[in-house]
KEPA-224020 format. One line per field, with one value per residue (C-alpha): x, y, z. Coordinates in nm, 2 decimals, decimal comma. Layout:
<atoms>
X = (X	...)
Y = (Y	...)
Z = (Z	...)
</atoms>
This chain:
<atoms>
X = (11,81	11,57	11,22	10,96	10,58	10,37	10,26	10,62	10,72	10,42	10,49	10,87	10,81	10,57	10,78	11,10	10,95	10,77	11,12	11,21	10,94	10,66	10,30	10,15	9,80	9,56	9,48	9,22	8,92	8,94	8,68	8,87	8,73	8,85	8,62	8,90	8,94	8,71	8,95	9,25	9,52	9,83	9,94	9,96	9,60	9,46	9,72	9,67	9,53	9,84	10,07	9,88	9,95	9,58	9,56	9,80	9,92	9,84	10,16	10,47	10,59	10,35	10,38	10,10	10,02	9,75	9,51	9,49	9,30	9,40	9,25	9,45	9,64	9,37	9,43	9,78	9,66	9,73	9,96	10,26	10,41	10,34	10,02	9,73	9,40	9,40	9,74	9,89	10,14	10,38	10,47	10,65	10,56	10,72	10,51	10,76	10,99	11,28	11,35	11,58	11,87	11,68	11,43	11,71	11,92	11,62	11,51	11,86	11,88	11,55	11,63	11,99	11,98	11,62	11,53	11,89	11,88	12,24	12,37	12,49	12,13	12,01	12,02	11,87	11,75	11,71	11,56	11,82	11,81	11,82	12,19	12,11	11,96	12,25	12,51	12,32	12,32	12,68	12,85	12,63	12,52	12,84	12,66	12,89	12,80	12,73	12,45	12,28	12,09	11,96	11,62	11,39	11,06	10,85	11,04	11,15	10,89	10,58	10,23	9,99	9,74	9,46	9,46	9,60	9,79	10,12	10,41	10,79	11,10	11,16	11,43	11,35	11,51	11,54	11,60	11,80	11,60	11,86	11,57	11,59	11,86	11,76	12,03	12,26	12,53	12,86	12,70	12,63	12,26	12,11	11,75	11,80	11,88	11,71	11,35	11,20	11,52	11,51	11,20	11,12	11,05	11,04	10,97	11,08	10,90	11,03	10,70	10,80	10,56	10,19	10,06	9,77	9,49	9,72	10,00	10,22	10,44	10,44	10,66	10,47	10,48	10,68	10,87	10,74	10,83	10,60	10,73	10,56	10,67	10,46	10,41	10,35	10,69	10,86	10,70	10,83	11,18	11,19	11,03	11,27	11,01	10,98	10,61	10,39	10,13	10,38	10,39	10,19	9,95	9,81	9,89	9,60	9,36	9,50	9,47	9,10	9,05	9,23	8,99	8,68	8,77	8,96	9,23	9,59	9,81	10,13	10,02	9,90	9,99	9,65	9,48	9,74	9,66	9,29	9,37	9,59	9,32	9,06	9,31	9,38	9,02	8,86	9,08	8,96	8,60	8,60	8,74	8,52	8,19	8,29	8,33	7,98	8,05	7,79	7,78	7,61	7,64	7,82	8,10	8,26	7,99	8,07	8,44	8,34	8,10	8,37	8,62	8,35	8,26	8,62	8,69	8,38	8,49	8,81	8,62	8,42	8,75	8,84	8,51	8,31	7,96	7,79	7,85	8,18	8,36	8,16	8,30	8,66	8,58	8,65	9,01	9,06	8,91	9,11	9,44	9,37	9,09	9,33	9,49	9,16	8,87	8,62	8,62	8,54	8,24	8,13	8,20	7,84	7,73	8,02	7,92	7,55	7,61	7,87	7,65	7,36	7,58	7,73	7,38	7,28	7,59	7,57	7,23	7,37	7,68	7,50	7,28	7,55	7,79	7,53	7,47	7,85	7,89	7,60	7,75	8,09	7,94	7,73	7,99	8,32	8,40	8,26	8,22	8,13	7,75	7,78	7,98	7,73	7,44	7,61	7,65	7,32	7,09	7,27	7,48	7,82	8,08	8,29	8,61	8,48	8,38	8,73	8,89	8,66	8,74	9,11	9,09	8,89	9,11	8,81	8,87	8,71	8,68	8,52	8,64	8,27	8,15	8,16	7,95	7,68	7,69	7,65	7,37	7,18	7,23	7,10	6,79	6,74	6,74	6,50	6,26	6,26	6,19	6,49	6,61	6,98	6,94	7,31	7,38	7,52	7,22	7,32	7,13	7,34	7,64	7,47	7,51	7,79	8,12	8,15	7,78	7,64	7,29	7,31	7,11	6,94	6,71	6,89	6,80	6,47	6,17	6,10	6,34	6,37	6,57	6,64	6,54	6,87	6,76	6,44	6,43	6,19	6,28	6,65	6,59	6,66	6,36	6,32	5,98	5,73	5,36	5,06	5,02	5,39	5,60	5,96	6,29	6,42	6,75	6,73	7,02	6,93	6,68	6,54	6,42	6,61	6,72	6,67	6,99	7,14	6,82	6,61	6,33	6,31	6,10	5,79	5,60	5,52	5,70	5,54	5,62	5,45	5,12	5,21	5,27	5,38	5,40	5,74	5,69	6,04	6,39	6,72	7,09	7,17	7,54	7,73	7,59	7,34	6,99	6,71	6,34	6,06	5,78	5,42	5,32	4,97	4,92	5,10	5,43	5,77	6,05	6,43	6,57	6,23	6,25	6,06	5,95	6,01	5,80	5,87	5,57	5,64	5,44	5,60	5,95	5,89	5,76	6,07	6,30	6,14	6,20	6,56	6,67	6,48	6,69	7,01	6,86	6,75	7,10	7,25	6,99	7,05	7,42	7,37	7,11	7,25	7,62	7,89	7,88	7,56	7,63	7,39	7,33	7,07	6,78	6,48	6,36	6,01	5,75	5,52	5,78	6,14	6,32	6,65	6,86	7,15	7,39	7,28	7,28	6,93	6,58	6,52	6,33	6,02	6,21	6,50	6,25	6,09	6,44	6,52	6,18	6,22	6,57	6,48	6,17	6,37	6,61	6,31	6,16	6,49	6,45	6,83	6,94	7,06	7,39	7,53	7,89	8,13	8,48	8,73	8,66	8,97	8,90	8,54	8,64	8,92	8,66	8,45	8,19	8,01	8,07	7,92	8,14	7,90	7,90	8,14	8,27	8,45	8,72	8,46	8,19	7,87	7,85	7,50	7,53	7,28	7,52	7,57	7,38	7,49	7,74	7,71	7,83	7,50	7,38	7,01	6,76	6,70	6,48	6,63	6,59	6,48	6,16	6,02	6,02	5,72	5,64	5,87	5,71	5,86	5,60	5,80	6,13	6,23	6,52	6,64	6,92	7,16	7,31	7,10	6,78	6,52	6,33	6,04	5,90	5,68	5,71	5,51	5,15	5,20	5,25	4,92	4,75	4,89	4,75	4,41	4,40	4,48	4,20	3,95	4,04	4,01	3,66	3,54	3,67	3,49	3,16	3,20	3,29	3,07	3,37	3,56	3,91	4,07	3,86	3,93	4,23	4,07	3,75	3,94	4,13	3,80	3,66	3,96	3,93	3,56	3,65	3,91	3,65	3,39	3,64	3,72	3,36	3,29	3,57	3,44	3,09	3,19	3,35	3,06	2,82	3,01	3,01	3,35	3,32	3,50	3,60	3,80	4,06	4,14	4,43	4,21	4,34	4,07	4,04	3,87	3,77	3,55	3,48	3,43	3,31	3,52	3,73	4,08	4,36	4,54	4,25	4,23	4,55	4,40	4,08	4,29	4,48	4,15	4,04	4,36	4,37	4,03	4,07	4,44	4,51	4,43	4,47	4,29	4,22	4,03	3,93	3,80	3,65	3,72	3,53	3,73	4,01	4,04	4,28	4,35	4,56	4,68	4,76	4,90	4,92	5,26	5,20	5,13	5,44	5,63	5,31	5,16	5,34	5,13	5,36	5,32	4,94	4,91	5,12	4,90	4,58	4,71	4,81	4,45	4,32	4,56	4,77	5,08	5,19	5,39	5,53	5,65	5,57	5,32	5,17	5,13	4,93	4,84	4,58	4,44	4,26	3,99	3,74	3,49	3,70	3,66	3,38	3,58	3,88	3,66	3,54	3,89	4,06	4,19	4,38	4,57	4,68	4,90)
Y = (-2,76	-2,62	-2,75	-2,54	-2,56	-2,58	-2,22	-2,10	-2,28	-2,15	-1,79	-1,82	-1,93	-1,65	-1,38	-1,50	-1,47	-1,15	-1,00	-1,13	-0,91	-1,17	-1,07	-1,30	-1,42	-1,62	-1,98	-2,02	-2,24	-2,62	-2,58	-2,45	-2,23	-2,49	-2,73	-2,98	-3,03	-3,14	-3,00	-2,78	-3,04	-2,82	-2,47	-2,36	-2,44	-2,09	-1,95	-2,18	-1,91	-1,70	-1,99	-2,05	-1,69	-1,61	-1,37	-1,10	-1,13	-0,86	-0,95	-1,11	-1,27	-1,45	-1,68	-1,88	-2,16	-2,34	-2,59	-2,89	-3,22	-3,53	-3,88	-4,06	-4,26	-4,27	-4,65	-4,56	-4,31	-4,43	-4,71	-4,48	-4,19	-3,93	-4,00	-3,76	-3,65	-3,29	-3,12	-2,77	-2,67	-2,39	-2,23	-1,93	-1,84	-1,62	-1,51	-1,41	-1,26	-1,46	-1,81	-2,11	-1,94	-1,74	-2,02	-2,26	-2,01	-1,89	-2,24	-2,33	-2,01	-2,07	-2,43	-2,39	-2,04	-1,97	-2,33	-2,43	-2,76	-2,90	-2,90	-3,26	-3,37	-3,24	-3,40	-3,29	-3,44	-3,27	-3,36	-3,55	-3,30	-2,99	-2,89	-2,54	-2,66	-2,90	-2,62	-2,39	-2,66	-2,76	-2,43	-2,16	-2,36	-2,57	-2,91	-3,20	-3,39	-3,71	-3,53	-3,41	-3,70	-3,71	-3,86	-3,91	-3,75	-3,97	-3,84	-3,48	-3,34	-3,19	-3,14	-3,06	-3,04	-3,19	-3,33	-3,01	-2,71	-2,56	-2,80	-2,83	-2,99	-2,97	-3,01	-3,18	-3,14	-3,44	-3,46	-3,75	-3,87	-4,13	-4,35	-4,63	-4,74	-5,03	-4,96	-5,20	-5,34	-5,15	-4,85	-4,51	-4,44	-4,20	-4,10	-4,33	-4,66	-4,64	-4,69	-4,44	-4,28	-3,98	-3,76	-3,52	-3,19	-2,93	-2,94	-2,65	-2,66	-2,46	-2,40	-2,33	-2,55	-2,60	-2,95	-2,98	-3,24	-3,47	-3,45	-3,23	-2,96	-2,59	-2,31	-2,07	-1,70	-1,64	-1,87	-1,92	-2,06	-2,29	-2,45	-2,67	-2,77	-2,99	-2,82	-3,16	-3,29	-2,97	-3,02	-3,38	-3,26	-2,97	-3,16	-3,46	-3,72	-3,97	-3,97	-3,67	-3,81	-3,75	-3,37	-3,10	-3,09	-3,43	-3,51	-3,30	-3,48	-3,82	-3,75	-3,66	-3,99	-4,18	-4,02	-4,10	-4,46	-4,56	-4,70	-4,59	-4,49	-4,68	-5,00	-5,20	-5,14	-5,23	-5,00	-4,73	-4,74	-4,68	-4,39	-4,23	-4,28	-4,11	-3,82	-3,76	-3,79	-3,57	-3,28	-3,33	-3,37	-3,06	-2,84	-2,98	-2,94	-2,59	-2,49	-2,62	-2,97	-3,21	-3,59	-3,72	-3,98	-3,78	-3,53	-3,37	-3,50	-3,85	-3,80	-3,65	-3,94	-4,19	-4,02	-4,01	-4,38	-4,48	-4,30	-4,45	-4,80	-4,76	-4,62	-4,95	-5,14	-4,95	-5,05	-4,74	-4,85	-4,51	-4,17	-4,03	-3,84	-3,52	-3,51	-3,50	-3,18	-2,96	-3,08	-2,99	-2,64	-2,58	-2,66	-2,49	-2,24	-1,94	-1,99	-2,09	-1,90	-2,05	-2,38	-2,18	-2,02	-2,35	-2,57	-2,62	-2,69	-2,95	-3,13	-3,14	-3,26	-3,52	-3,66	-3,70	-3,88	-4,11	-4,22	-4,28	-4,49	-4,70	-4,83	-4,88	-5,06	-5,29	-5,42	-5,42	-5,62	-5,88	-5,93	-5,93	-6,21	-6,41	-6,38	-6,50	-6,79	-6,89	-6,84	-6,81	-6,49	-6,15	-6,09	-5,79	-5,85	-5,89	-5,57	-5,38	-5,52	-5,41	-5,06	-5,02	-5,18	-5,14	-4,82	-4,98	-4,80	-5,01	-4,88	-4,99	-5,34	-5,38	-5,27	-5,51	-5,80	-5,73	-5,71	-6,04	-6,22	-6,27	-6,32	-6,04	-5,98	-5,65	-5,62	-5,60	-5,35	-5,06	-5,26	-5,31	-4,95	-4,83	-5,07	-4,94	-4,58	-4,68	-4,84	-4,54	-4,31	-4,52	-4,55	-4,18	-4,13	-3,91	-3,83	-3,74	-3,44	-3,38	-3,71	-3,67	-3,69	-3,86	-3,60	-3,32	-3,45	-3,31	-2,95	-2,74	-2,79	-2,55	-2,45	-2,28	-2,13	-1,76	-1,69	-1,35	-1,41	-1,18	-0,88	-0,97	-1,21	-1,21	-1,27	-1,38	-1,69	-1,95	-2,31	-2,50	-2,86	-3,05	-3,40	-3,66	-3,97	-3,90	-3,88	-3,56	-3,43	-3,18	-3,07	-3,11	-3,13	-3,03	-3,23	-3,34	-3,30	-3,24	-3,12	-2,81	-2,61	-2,25	-2,02	-1,80	-1,80	-1,59	-1,91	-2,01	-2,37	-2,56	-2,56	-2,44	-2,53	-2,29	-2,44	-2,38	-2,11	-2,20	-2,00	-1,99	-2,00	-1,85	-1,86	-1,77	-1,97	-2,17	-2,18	-2,41	-2,43	-2,44	-2,69	-2,75	-2,62	-2,79	-2,78	-3,11	-3,01	-2,72	-2,42	-2,61	-2,53	-2,77	-2,67	-2,93	-2,80	-2,91	-2,80	-2,65	-2,52	-2,54	-2,70	-2,61	-2,66	-2,67	-2,32	-2,16	-1,81	-1,80	-1,56	-1,69	-1,55	-1,64	-1,67	-1,33	-1,39	-1,73	-1,59	-1,29	-1,51	-1,73	-1,43	-1,31	-1,65	-1,68	-1,34	-1,42	-1,75	-1,54	-1,32	-1,62	-1,77	-1,45	-1,42	-1,78	-1,72	-1,41	-1,57	-1,92	-1,88	-1,88	-2,26	-2,25	-2,35	-2,41	-2,78	-2,76	-2,55	-2,54	-2,21	-2,24	-1,97	-2,07	-2,14	-2,17	-2,45	-2,40	-2,68	-2,58	-2,73	-2,69	-2,93	-2,88	-2,76	-2,38	-2,24	-2,04	-1,73	-1,80	-1,84	-1,50	-1,34	-1,48	-1,37	-1,02	-0,98	-1,09	-0,86	-0,57	-0,61	-0,63	-0,31	-0,13	-0,20	-0,26	-0,27	-0,62	-0,59	-0,84	-0,84	-1,08	-1,15	-1,43	-1,72	-1,65	-1,28	-1,35	-1,60	-1,36	-1,09	-1,31	-1,43	-1,75	-2,04	-2,39	-2,69	-2,89	-2,64	-2,62	-2,28	-2,16	-1,89	-1,62	-1,62	-1,43	-1,26	-1,16	-0,91	-0,75	-0,48	-0,51	-0,84	-1,11	-1,20	-1,53	-1,69	-1,75	-1,80	-1,76	-1,48	-1,21	-0,91	-0,56	-0,46	-0,65	-0,44	-0,64	-0,96	-0,86	-1,03	-1,32	-1,59	-1,92	-2,19	-2,49	-2,59	-2,96	-3,21	-3,35	-3,56	-3,56	-3,21	-3,07	-2,87	-2,75	-2,42	-2,37	-2,02	-1,81	-1,45	-1,20	-1,29	-1,64	-1,49	-1,31	-1,63	-1,79	-1,51	-1,54	-1,92	-1,84	-1,58	-1,84	-2,09	-1,81	-1,71	-2,07	-2,12	-1,81	-1,94	-2,29	-2,17	-1,87	-1,67	-1,36	-1,38	-1,32	-1,60	-1,88	-2,03	-2,03	-2,17	-2,46	-2,53	-2,55	-2,79	-3,01	-3,03	-3,13	-3,40	-3,55	-3,55	-3,71	-3,98	-4,05	-4,08	-4,30	-4,53	-4,55	-4,60	-4,90	-5,06	-5,00	-5,14	-5,47	-5,70	-5,80	-6,13	-6,23	-6,58	-6,68	-6,94	-7,23	-7,03	-6,74	-6,52	-6,33	-6,38	-6,10	-6,18	-6,04	-6,04	-5,72	-5,66	-5,42	-5,27	-5,20	-5,41	-5,09	-5,01	-5,35	-5,28	-4,96	-5,14	-5,40	-5,13	-4,97	-5,30	-5,36	-5,00	-5,05	-5,40	-5,38	-5,75	-6,03	-6,16	-5,99	-6,16	-5,95	-6,05	-5,85	-6,00	-5,84	-6,04	-6,36	-6,26	-6,22	-6,02	-6,04	-5,91	-6,07	-5,85	-5,98	-5,75	-5,69	-5,89	-6,20	-6,18	-6,50	-6,69	-6,62	-6,53	-6,32	-6,41	-6,78	-6,75	-6,55	-6,80	-7,10	-6,92	-6,80	-7,16	-7,27	-6,98	-7,07	-6,75	-6,62	-6,35	-6,29	-6,01	-5,96	-6,14	-5,87	-5,79	-5,97	-5,93	-6,19	-6,28	-6,57	-6,67	-6,90	-6,68	-6,97	-7,14	-6,84	-6,99	-7,31	-7,10	-6,91	-7,23	-7,36	-7,03	-7,18	-7,45	-7,18	-7,02	-7,33)
Z = (0,91	1,17	1,22	1,03	1,05	0,74	0,80	0,82	0,50	0,31	0,42	0,36	0,00	-0,09	0,08	-0,09	-0,44	-0,35	-0,29	-0,63	-0,79	-0,80	-0,73	-0,46	-0,57	-0,36	-0,44	-0,72	-0,68	-0,70	-0,98	-1,28	-1,55	-1,80	-1,98	-2,02	-1,65	-1,36	-1,10	-1,06	-1,08	-1,07	-0,97	-1,34	-1,43	-1,35	-1,58	-1,88	-2,11	-2,04	-2,11	-2,44	-2,54	-2,58	-2,29	-2,19	-1,83	-1,58	-1,39	-1,56	-1,23	-1,00	-0,70	-0,54	-0,29	-0,49	-0,36	-0,60	-0,63	-0,82	-0,81	-1,08	-0,82	-0,55	-0,50	-0,37	-0,12	0,23	0,11	0,03	0,23	-0,04	-0,25	-0,19	-0,34	-0,20	-0,18	-0,18	-0,46	-0,41	-0,74	-0,90	-1,26	-1,53	-1,83	-2,09	-1,83	-1,67	-1,79	-1,70	-1,54	-1,29	-1,21	-1,13	-0,93	-0,72	-0,64	-0,53	-0,32	-0,15	-0,06	0,06	0,20	0,32	0,43	0,50	0,32	0,30	-0,06	-0,02	0,03	-0,31	-0,65	-0,98	-1,31	-1,65	-1,99	-2,18	-2,47	-2,25	-2,26	-2,13	-1,81	-1,76	-1,80	-1,56	-1,29	-1,35	-1,42	-1,25	-0,94	-0,92	-0,90	-0,99	-1,31	-1,12	-0,93	-1,25	-1,40	-1,76	-1,82	-2,11	-2,20	-1,97	-1,67	-1,75	-1,99	-1,83	-1,95	-2,08	-1,80	-2,01	-2,37	-2,52	-2,39	-2,28	-2,19	-2,20	-2,06	-1,69	-1,43	-1,10	-0,76	-0,53	-0,16	-0,01	0,29	0,38	0,50	0,25	0,02	-0,19	-0,45	-0,63	-0,41	-0,45	-0,62	-0,48	-0,43	-0,67	-0,77	-1,07	-0,89	-0,55	-0,44	-0,20	-0,07	-0,29	-0,29	-0,58	-0,40	-0,68	-1,05	-1,27	-1,60	-1,89	-2,07	-2,43	-2,64	-2,71	-2,77	-3,01	-3,04	-3,25	-2,99	-3,20	-3,04	-3,15	-3,00	-2,78	-2,86	-2,54	-2,31	-1,96	-1,63	-1,43	-1,11	-0,86	-0,51	-0,30	0,04	0,20	0,08	0,19	0,54	0,56	0,47	0,71	1,00	0,97	0,89	0,60	0,56	0,47	0,71	1,00	0,94	1,12	0,81	0,90	1,26	1,41	1,17	1,26	1,63	1,57	1,39	1,67	1,93	1,73	1,63	1,94	1,71	1,78	1,48	1,41	1,59	1,29	0,93	0,78	1,03	0,97	0,60	0,68	0,91	0,64	0,38	0,60	0,69	0,33	0,20	0,47	0,35	-0,01	0,11	0,32	0,04	-0,23	-0,05	0,08	-0,29	-0,38	-0,51	-0,37	-0,40	-0,71	-0,98	-1,25	-1,30	-1,00	-0,77	-0,86	-0,78	-0,44	-0,37	-0,46	-0,22	0,06	0,02	0,00	0,33	0,49	0,38	0,56	0,86	0,87	0,86	1,18	1,34	1,26	1,16	1,20	1,04	1,17	0,89	0,95	1,30	1,16	0,96	1,26	1,27	0,91	0,96	1,27	1,09	0,75	0,81	0,87	0,53	0,35	0,52	0,27	0,48	0,79	0,62	0,48	0,78	0,88	0,53	0,48	0,80	0,70	0,35	0,47	0,75	0,51	0,25	0,52	0,64	0,28	0,20	0,51	0,40	0,05	0,17	0,41	0,13	-0,13	0,09	0,16	-0,21	-0,27	-0,02	-0,16	-0,51	-0,40	-0,20	-0,50	-0,79	-0,61	-0,80	-0,92	-1,29	-1,50	-1,48	-1,10	-1,06	-1,28	-1,07	-0,75	-0,90	-1,08	-0,82	-0,49	-0,56	-0,49	-0,70	-0,93	-0,76	-0,42	-0,55	-0,68	-0,35	-0,15	-0,38	-0,35	0,03	0,05	-0,21	-0,44	-0,81	-1,01	-1,38	-1,49	-1,85	-1,98	-1,71	-1,96	-2,21	-1,95	-1,85	-2,21	-2,28	-1,97	-2,09	-2,44	-2,29	-2,06	-2,36	-2,55	-2,25	-2,21	-2,58	-2,63	-2,98	-3,04	-3,27	-3,28	-3,47	-3,82	-4,06	-4,39	-4,60	-4,47	-4,66	-4,97	-4,84	-4,98	-4,80	-4,50	-4,52	-4,21	-4,16	-4,09	-3,77	-3,77	-3,48	-3,23	-3,44	-3,60	-3,59	-3,96	-4,25	-4,61	-4,71	-4,98	-4,94	-4,95	-4,86	-4,82	-4,67	-4,54	-4,35	-4,42	-4,80	-4,99	-5,19	-5,47	-5,33	-5,04	-5,11	-4,90	-4,58	-4,59	-4,28	-4,38	-4,25	-4,42	-4,42	-4,52	-4,61	-4,31	-4,03	-3,75	-3,57	-3,26	-3,26	-2,93	-2,73	-2,40	-2,22	-2,43	-2,64	-3,01	-3,18	-3,38	-3,64	-4,01	-4,34	-4,65	-5,02	-5,34	-5,34	-5,03	-4,66	-4,38	-4,01	-3,84	-3,56	-3,43	-3,50	-3,40	-3,49	-3,65	-3,71	-3,56	-3,74	-3,96	-3,85	-3,95	-3,95	-3,91	-4,12	-4,19	-4,54	-4,51	-4,86	-5,20	-5,29	-5,13	-5,38	-5,33	-5,42	-5,33	-5,19	-4,85	-4,58	-4,23	-3,93	-3,57	-3,33	-3,16	-2,84	-2,78	-2,84	-2,61	-2,33	-2,37	-2,36	-2,04	-1,88	-2,01	-1,87	-1,55	-1,52	-1,52	-1,24	-1,05	-1,07	-0,93	-0,65	-0,54	-0,52	-0,31	-0,08	-0,04	-0,11	-0,38	-0,39	-0,60	-0,96	-1,24	-1,30	-1,58	-1,70	-1,92	-2,07	-2,22	-2,30	-2,02	-1,74	-1,65	-1,46	-1,30	-1,14	-0,91	-0,66	-0,30	-0,01	0,14	0,07	0,07	0,35	0,29	0,40	0,16	-0,13	-0,04	-0,04	-0,38	-0,52	-0,37	-0,51	-0,86	-0,86	-0,73	-1,03	-1,26	-1,13	-1,18	-1,56	-1,60	-1,96	-2,07	-2,25	-2,51	-2,63	-2,81	-2,68	-2,65	-2,41	-2,21	-2,17	-2,07	-1,80	-1,68	-1,63	-1,40	-1,64	-1,53	-1,77	-1,75	-1,73	-1,94	-2,23	-2,52	-2,61	-2,91	-2,94	-2,97	-2,71	-2,64	-2,30	-2,17	-1,88	-1,65	-1,51	-1,14	-1,13	-1,36	-1,64	-1,82	-2,14	-2,32	-2,68	-2,59	-2,66	-2,40	-2,33	-2,39	-2,02	-1,71	-1,68	-1,97	-1,76	-1,55	-1,22	-1,13	-0,91	-0,79	-0,81	-0,67	-0,51	-0,49	-0,49	-0,82	-0,68	-0,40	-0,38	-0,67	-0,62	-0,87	-0,89	-1,13	-1,18	-1,41	-1,55	-1,74	-1,83	-1,70	-1,35	-1,41	-1,50	-1,18	-0,97	-1,14	-1,07	-0,70	-0,70	-0,85	-0,57	-0,31	-0,44	-0,44	-0,09	0,03	-0,12	0,02	0,37	0,38	0,51	0,44	0,30	0,64	0,80	0,56	0,74	1,08	0,93	0,76	1,09	1,28	1,02	1,04	1,41	1,38	1,13	1,36	1,65	1,43	1,32	1,68	1,78	1,47	1,57	1,93	1,80	1,60	1,89	2,12	1,87	1,86	2,16	2,29	2,47	2,79	2,91	3,22	3,16	3,39	3,55	3,62	3,33	3,15	2,77	2,57	2,21	1,94	1,57	1,37	1,01	0,79	1,07	0,93	1,07	1,19	1,41	1,58	1,78	1,91	2,02	2,20	2,37	2,49	2,64	2,84	2,95	3,10	3,23	3,33	3,28	3,03	2,68	2,39	2,05	1,80	1,44	1,15	0,83	0,49	0,22	0,17	0,41	0,79	0,99	1,37	1,65	1,98	2,28	2,61	2,91	3,06	3,38	3,17	2,95	3,00	3,07	2,73	2,40	2,16	1,86	1,93	1,97	1,64	1,44	1,57	1,48	1,14	1,05	1,12	0,89	0,61	0,67	0,84	1,09	1,40	1,62	1,98	2,30	2,40	2,06	1,73	1,41	1,14	0,88	0,68	0,37	0,52	0,71	0,70	0,97	1,20	1,41	1,47	1,58	1,82	1,97	2,02	2,13	2,46	2,26	2,07	2,39	2,46)
</atoms>
């Protein structure tokens, strides 16, 4: 076998399958369009809808080199030659085209003829019930029976990638490294009886089943091929090394770590583990941040934070007590940027985010480790409550606490950690006054089976309906009387129920001889809309025919803000980058709030660009289009879907052509021109890596401008200035105020007499007592004295009611002879107080101002 670089192997794989009729596609994002998965964990993830049979493939043969991320075995990373978080998976796929025979033959051809791997180095395994795969290997390829191992479902049945999805039997190809035997004496080494000698390099999955929520298998409409070959393992094989970390994929990164830490690789096994952990994790970190994942305490952000903190922990074991990971990013970009240009574009962002997170964690870790050691010293172990306190109060992740305990040999028991976590979440919800509207109300069980409220609010704001259910305090009622507040289910409704960040409609309900006010609307069960109603007049009875009227102005204001939110999202992605993703929103009639992933505050110029872009789209009066389609088709067409949202088979797509396409169940304007003026009113941080913009539209923008005008008019009156003169007039006034404050401070000092006494050694002592001078000003007064007199000791007191503060200042030429800190402590003790500082300056106070005269008379004693 000849030595091949990672670039050569990657290219050879793709070109080989291109010649076999495969379409070469670029790697998909690490962030999948799949609500079941946090990350792309395998090469087949982007093609799951095709494997399901729900989406028709554009190409029936595809080959990719897919970037992937897994953390299920993160504790093994660095300790073994082949465990990784980020890795690249080579794969060839068939969607209803070729099947087992071609997949096996081509894999063998690529390995033995293109890469030149000796046949005697290769073994395979098959699913024990897959006779077809066995015959192909034995009869078509010519592999002897002893080199075809039969394994059970736990070894040779793949998938699904998530709780449900496509799956099937597989056949695995192993490479004999010859490095370690460890097989029974007198027996030939095989992948079944040796530890570490044989490496699985390629897995060919015959995807022919679908696993449902109950774990049952169903035949797919068409049979597919899904293969996965780890590029890192191919590199180790072709470069003649046992460990993936010794390949050209990792060696440049390891060399960068060696240079930064001053620790040489392969000199100490414990330190080698730390170097490998850092080398692996920095690849994952670089790719995740470049794709818009930022450190946080939940979801993908939590996984990233965990990876960063684990890498930093190992950096500390190498003696790195300051941020350093961000300096390794360049080595990752240098090695992989040509293949994945997104990390070149995002390099500066990655380094900025990472540096900030490193600084934050170092402060957290220092405090957390101190508490950890105190707990161990006191109790001799760490229990669930301790681990939760370290997490909740000091930000130490549970995984890190477990690792630290293992390293230090400390007993740890965290079986109740989840209980403490859930209890804290419950208390947090109660403290915030949150109500879980999605809970199953007991009274809903009386509804007809399969009942759903028909929502007509997309088309109209008024509608007729029948009263299906009336309840109060979870009890069904036959009728609701005047002044009652009840929860009512109607057969249909034009009222929008609060969800997806959009607030509920309000309005009126009328019936023969009665009316009520609709105060809040929510979806208690999927498809069941509940109206909270205050009966104003008459009696509302079950079965009553009613007329429902939505507050038109409130709904129209809300629609303006909801469509504006979609435009804002699109503008942020254009101005800041494709890493921007929605992280939450509130759409109300008077304002909109939009949370999004971004690593720093927006500049004034960026805010203006976003505003200009949104207002330009508004002025174009672009029609807002709504259509219904399958989830898979929507995602395939590039529609933005939120990871936090649940979507059914049929989804609603809201599109502003040429600007935005999102899955959304909310209400929107007919065209963007109906939004009116869009104005951002604030931009701030919500949490690490998440920013928040608040904005107004329509008449609320007009109200904002009028408030600004009122302020401007009042300023003009107060300052007696024209509009163009206001800023310069305020700046002039500020300067005058600063000058007056300076003069006032000097005037106070000059009005008080500072006494002087010459000590026996000729040193001059300056002292004085002030009334009501703030302690922070005493130091400045002492500085003025010594600046003028050049040499001496200054002790100044200030009385504040029943307290006294003082400072001690010693000129530089007297340091060593007099100690300001020691003098301050002695005086403070006499005044029933405390204090201290440095040799040249100290500050203190006391609670016995009545002793001040005695202290003044004995000042020389306190100087020692």
